[in-house]
C-alpha positions, 0 to 999 in steps of 0.5 A: 507498467512495472513496479520500482523500488522508490529512489531519487530517480523517481522521486520528482515524479512522485512529488509532482503526483502529489502536487497534482492531487494524488493521496495515498497513506504511505505512513507519511504525513505533513503535506508535500511541503513537509515531505519535500523537507524530509526527502531533502534533509534525509533521503535515505531514511525516506527511501528506506521506509519502502523497504522496511523488513524489520519495521524500524521506521517508527509507528504508523498513524491511522485515519483517526490520528492514533498510532500503532506499531509498524509492520514489517513491510515493503512499498513499490511504485507504479511506473510507466515512465512516470510515477502512476500509483503505489502498492504496499505489502506488510506482514507479521514475522512468523504468522499470517495474522494481522493486528485488527487495526491492519485492514490487509496484507497488500494495499494499493492506489493509482493516480486518478488520471491513469486509472482504468489501464490495468495498472492496479491489476498488474501491480498486485500480480507483481507483488504476489511473488514478493509475498510468496518469497517471504513465506505467506501462504495467502494474502488478505486484501480488503476494500470498501463495499462500493469500490467495484474497481478494486474488487475487480483487481482483486478477483482478477488475481484469484481473490476469493471473498471471505468476509463482509465486516465493519471497519474499526473506527480507528480505520475510518469505519464503514462496511468492507469486504475481505478477499484472500489470495492463495499463493 
């Protein structure tokens, strides 16, 4: 499995995964039909969202429906001959701090039918050099307390638990864990 920059070459497999039930919030909304329209109308704008180091793609909608300013970020798709998941890195220029509505520097998700193959662990390992290259000394990653699989992914990549906390209502609420990986 390798990380690829989202492109026209990979989009059909991505859309097929969405139609099969894959859900991961990449700052996109409106369902698969709306997404197909967006890609057909302006594919360049769609793909630029995945390499938005200046946060120019506009605000991000939170789970509660509110909007916050977008952070600089990059997104990659997990690829093993077909789309198998997403991983994204976000940061704030000039600081390691993130706004309270951003749960961590890195978020990832694997399609349900390809889980338990080590893809998330590999994707996170491949993304860490990107974080180092933009100058981050560490990344914070959060997960729900009951998401043991994600905790294993983070621990396998050198993560250390730094705190237990309650997510803000804008982020869906609930108990969560914050891990830190030193780069």
